[in-house]
C-alpha positions, 0 to 999 in steps of 0.5 A: 748456107755456109755455117761460120765458125762459132764465136770463140775467145780461145787463141788457138781459134783466132785467124788473126793470131794465125796470120799475125804469127805467120806474118812475124815468122816470114819477116824473121826469115827475111830479116837476115837477108835484108840486113845483109843488103841494109833494108828493112822489110817495109824498104824492101817492099818499097824497092820491089815496087821500084824494080818493077817500075821506076819513077812512081809518086809517093802517092802511087807507092802508098796506094800500092803498099796500102800506107799513108804518106805519114808512115811512107815519108821517113821511110823514103827518107831513109832510103834516099839517105842511104843513097838508093832512091832519089826524091824530086818534085814532078815537073807536071805537077809540083805538088807531087813527088817522084821516087827514082832508084839510083844506080846503087838501088837498081844494083840491089835488084838481083840480091832481091831476086835471090831473097825471093827465091829463098823465101819460095824455097822456104815456104815449100809450096808448089805453084798452085798452093801458092796462088791458092793462098795468095788469092785467099789472103787477097780476098781476106785483105779486100773483105776486112778493108771494105766490111763495116764494123758492127755498130758503125 
């Protein structure tokens, strides 16, 4: 049986702090390049999903990003105001709103690729280490997302 780390209140023993600090460092690294193209990091994530597959519903985007519509809707309104996406009710389901790239939004894709390339270089991880780290983080997300809280 694998032993768990001993419970601790020391900051340096906390995995959550290491993840928090790493996340802040990564998003800070993105900021100057995203500022150049007028996007925040969450907006960049939405744009990546739309560059991957255009014309997705708000629900599809929210599910992929683990964001509720209350968080996602204002973000999408800002992307619409910036002229990067359009929002329209779907013909097949009036209750559903689809988000599509404008020509201006599509034109940012190459800049997005350059930002991604810069981040990959900054991380200095080979393909194997990158894949292993990403896989471990996905397991962590899944476990924390499905774990019952003590006393719940």
